[in-house]
N, C-alpha and C positions, 0 to 999 in steps of 0.2 A: 161597826155601825157608821162611823164617819166615812169609811170607804164605800159603804152601800149608798149613802146619801150622794156622794160625789158621782157615782155611776148613774144613779137615778136622775140627777140633775143633767148630766151629759145627755142621756137618752131623750129627756124632755126637750132640750135645746135642738137636737138633731131633727126630731119630729116636727118641731115648730118651723125650722128652716125649710124642710121639705114641703110642708103645707103652704108656706109663704111663697115658695117658688112655683108651686102648681097654680096658685091663684093668680100670680102675675103673668103666667104664660097664656092665659085665656085671652086677654086683649091683644097680645102680640100678633096672633094670626090675623085678627080683625084689621089691625093697622096695616099689616103686610098685604092682605087681600085687597084692601082699599087702594093701596098705592099701585099695585100691579096692573089692574085693568087699564088705567090711562096710558101706561107705558105700552101695553100690548096694543091698545087701540091706536095710539099715536104711530106705532110702527107701520101698520098697513097704510094709514093715511099719508104719512110722510113718504112712504115708498111711492105713494101717488103714482105708482108705476104706470098705470094706464096712460096718464097724461105725458109723463116723461118718456116712456117707451114709444108712444105713438109719435111724439114730436121728432125724435131722431129718425124714425122710419120715413116719415114724410119728407123731412129735410134731406135725408139721405137720397131718397128717390129724386127729389128736385135737383139736388147737387149732381147726382149721377147723370141725369138727363142733360143738364146744362153742360157737364163735362164732356159727354158723348158728342153733343152738338159741336162744341168747340173743337174737339179732337177731329171730328169728321171734316170740319172746315179747314183745319190746318195740317191735315195729313199730307205729306209731300207727294206731289205727282212725280212718279218715277219715269224718266224718259231714257229708254235704252237706245244706244247707238252701236252699230257694228261696222267697224271701219277696217281698212287694210293698212296696218302699220308695218307688216312684214310680208315677205313673199314677193311674187311677181308684180303685184300692184301696190307695193309699199310707197311709191311716190305720191299716192293720192291721200293716204290716211291722215297725215298731219293737218292738211288743209281742211279735211272734213271735220275733224275734231275741233279745230280752231273756229270754224264757222259757227258751230253750235254754241261754243262758249261765248262768242261775240254776241249772238242774238239773245242768249239768256242773260248776259250782263246788261244788255240794253233794256230789258224789262225788269231788272232787279231780281231775277230768279224767282218770280212770283207771277201767278195768273189766277184770276177769279178768287183772290184771297188765299190761295194755297201756294206754299213754297214748292220749288221745283228741284229735283235731284237728278243730275245727269250721270248715267252709268255707261261707260264706254268699254267695249271689248274688241279685241283684234281677231279678224277672221283668218289671218295669215294667208290670205288669197287662196284659201282652200275650202272646197265645198263641205268636207267633213268637219273641219274646225268651225266653219260658219254655223252649221246646224248645232254643234255643241254649244256655241256662244248663244244661239237663240234659245236653246233649252235652258241654259243657265239663267238667262235674263227672265224667261217666262216662269220657270218653276222655282228658282231659288231667290232671285232678286225681286220677283213679282212686279215687273215693270208694267206701266200702263200703256205703253206704245213702244214699238221698235222702228227705228229709222236705219235702213241699210239691209243687207250689205251691198257692196258695190260690184265686185267681180261677177261676171255673167253666170258662171256655173255655181258659184257660191250663193248668189241671189236666188237662182232657180231652186236649189236645194232647200234653202231657208224658207222661201215662199211656199213651196209645196208642203213643208212641215206645218207652217202656220195656217194653211187652209183648214185643217181639221183640229187645230189646237184648242184646248179648253182651259182657260177662257179664251174667247175669240177676240183678243185685243188687236188693235189695228197694227199693220206693218206697212211701212212705206218703202217700196223697193227703189233704191237709188239708181238713177240713170235709166236709160231705155233698156228694156229686157223683153224676154219672150212673152207674148200675149197669152200663152197657154196658162200662165200663172193666174189669170182671171177666170179660168174655167172651173166649174164645180167648186165654188167657195161657199159652203153652208152659212158661215158667219158673216159673209159680206165684208170681210175685214182686210182684204189685200188691195193695195193701191199702187198704180203705176203713174205717178204725176208727170213723168217725162216720156210716157208712152212706150212703144215697142221698138225693138231693134229693127224690125221691118220698116218702120216709118223713117228711121234715120237714113237708111239706104234709098228708099223709094223716092223721097223728095229731092235727094241729091242727084239721083238718076234723071229725074225730070229736068232739073236745073242744068245738068251737064249737057243734055241733048238740046233743050229749048233755048237756053241763054248762051252757054259756052259753045254750042254748035259742034260738039264732038260727035264723031260718027263711030269710032272704034275705041275699045279699051282692052287692057290686059288686067286680069284680076289676081290678087294674092289675098289669102285669108288664113287666119289661125284656125286650126282644126278643133273648133268648139262651136257650140250652138250659136253664140253671138256672131261669130265670124260668118257662118253660113247665112244667118238671118240678115245681117247687114249688107253683105256683098252679093252672095249668090241669089238669095231669095227676095231681097229688098231692092238694091240698086239695079241689078241686071234686068228684071222684068220691066221696070219703069223706063230704063234706058232703051230697051228693045221696043217698047211701046211707042216711043218717040222716034224710032228709026235707027237707033244705034245697034251695035253688035259687039260681042266679045271675041277676041282672037285667041285667048288663052286663059286658063285658070290654074293657079298653083296653090296647093295647100301646105301650110307650114305647121310643124309640130310645136306645141306649147313648150316654152323654155329654150327655143332655138337661139343660138348666139351668133353663128356665122351664116350670113345671107348670101355669100358669094355664089353658091350654086344656083340660087333662084335669080340673082341679078344677071348671071351669065346666060341664063335660059330665057330671059325676057324677050318677047317678040315685039316688034315695033307696033305702036298704036298711037292714037291721038292723046291718050292719057293712061295712067296707071291708077287703078282703083284698089285700095288695100285697107285692111283693118286687122290690127293685132292688139293684145293687151299692152299697157303702158311701157313695161320694160322692153318688150320686143319692138314696139313702135319706134322708140327713141333709137335703138340700135339699127333698125332697118333704114330709117330716114338718113341717119349719119352715114351708113355704109352706101346707100344709094347715091348720094351726092359725091362721096369719096371715090366711087367707081366711075364717076364722070357721066352718070345718067342725067338726061335732061327732059324726058317726057314729063308733062305736068302731073302732079300727084293729087289725087282726090281721096278724102277720108270720110266715110260715113261715121259720124260721131267722133269729133276730134278731141273729146275729153281724154283720149289716150295720149295726147301730145300737148302737155301743158306749156305755159309760157316759159317756164324756167329751162326745160330741155330744148325748146325751140330756140331760145336765145343762145343757148350753148352751142347749138349746131351752126348758127351764124347766118349771114346774109343769104346764103344759098337756099335757106329754108323759107324765105319770103316768097309768097305767091301760091302756097298750097291752098286748095279750096276744100271746104269741109261742111258738114252739117254739125250744128251745135245747139244745145238747149240753153246754155248760159255762158256769157263772157262778160268780162269787166267793161267791154266797149259797147254794150247795148246802150243806145243813145236815148235814154229816158231820164227825166229829172229824178225819179225814184232810185234808179240804179246808180246814177252819178253821185247822188248824196250818200248812198250805201257804200260805194267804193271809197269815197273820200273819208268817210267816218271810220270805216274798217281799217284803212291804212293808218289813220291817226291813232287808233286805239289798239291796234295789233302790231305795233313795232314796225310799221312800214310795209307789212305784208299785204297782199291783195287777195281777194276771194278767188279760189280756183273754180273750175267748172263743177267739180264734185262738191266743193264747198257750197256753191250756189244752189245745188240740188238739195243738199242737207238743209240749208236755210229755207228753201221753198217748202219742203216737207214740214219742217218745224213750224213755220208760219201757218200752214194749213191746220195743223193739229191745235195750235194755240187758239186759232180762230174758232175751232169747234168747241174747245173747252170753254171759251167765253160764251158761246151760244147755249151750252148746257148749264151755265152757272156753276161750273166746277165739277160737274158729274162726269167721272171718267169710266163709269161702268161700260162694258163692251157694247151693250145694246144702244145706250144713249149716245155714246161718243161716235160709234160707226154711223148711226143715223144722221148725226150732225155733220160729220165729215163729208158725207155724200151731198150735203146741201151747201157746202162752202163754195163761195165764188169770190175770189180775192185777188187784189193786185200785189205782185211781188217784184223784186228786182229783176227776176227772170221773165216777167210779163204776167198777164192775167191768167189765172188757173181755176178750173172747175173740174167736175168729174161726170162721166156717164154713170148710169145706174150700176154698171159692172165694176166701176172703180178705175176706168181708163181716163187718163188726163185729157183735158181739152185746153189747149194752150197755144203758145207761139213756138214755131220751129224756125231756126235761123240758118241761112247759108252764109258762111263766113270765109274770110281769107286771112292767112297769116300775114301780118303787116308790121313793118319796122316802125317803132316808136322811138322817142328820145332815149328811153331807159330799158327798152325790152322789145321783143317780138311777141305780138299777141294777136288774138282772133278778132277781126273787125267784121261785123255783119255787112253783107252785101245786099241781102234780100231776106224777107221773112214771109212765111206762110202763117197768117194770123188766125188765131182761134179755130184751129182744126182739131178734130179728134186725132190724137197722136198715134195713129195706127195706119197700116196700109189700107187704102180705100177698098171697101167690100164691093 
């Protein structure tokens, strides 16, 4: 009986506990339900995503635009230069590179708010290497302009490639070259600031007959397009036009070292008119005087005989008459200041003729960049270049619609100075279209 009572009491307590638990669980859900909605509601509100998400998008857009503008204004202008550091014209390359570095240092390597990057490649005095260098700069380096090359055949090859290049960035062909480079140029992007080979010979031919009063000449030329243009097709027609004549013409292969057969074959005349690339020219002139020859020498375009090799040949080399587009002895305040400052900042070096050509081309390009406000896109920059009219140490320069230089052409004479032999202007043809008159 007692056991029965104990069991009964235990059952009563368990039932009571269960009932109590059931009745207290009823309000619990209510409390829980009441608490959850605010949390759920707060979450979307706090996510306030619309406002927060919208703000970064707008800010991001503004920031991106600002960044793009800044990047566009500070993107480097890439100036490509192709010079002859090796090969037959290796004498001229260092002076070309140095002249560009001097000018860029002068302006703090910046124009129209944009930094400038100079990219220099060697053409090895070779047409094939020259075109390879042009392709590299155009397609890989993505330069904005190309200045050079110098050597005649290399310049023609590079210029012909650039005629149809895309993009049609400007190329300034250094020194006088074939006028055919300006034919059929869809992008209007090829420039001859120093004119044609024909002009270098033509105006020297006029001067030789009219001023020097020479009546006869014997001709020597290197077997390449520049040689024929300068001597045979430039000098001789003008000389004949003024009453002169040629008694002989000898053609010399590129790379020739020994000129004794040509010197032995020289026929007497009032003068010897010749043109070779720099290496050949230095050898020819030295051997000419060593052979005891005394006929006056004339050179259409004496950029092939720089002051240093002239000085090395010595006093016998004084008195040679030439055509030249730039010399340190051009007697203008601008050039005098340029030469003095150049010597001061470039360890006593002086600008070379080819260096002066590089400088002139660079100045033209920089002037065009200023005119466009820093826009170097092909259409804008080429349009601006065609409108440039600027004073340079080489004289005033502008262009015909075809890209032919309009400038000054000098007749000069090799002259002994205190420290060197250099080219001193005797006469100038001012502001002419630098081509043979049509």
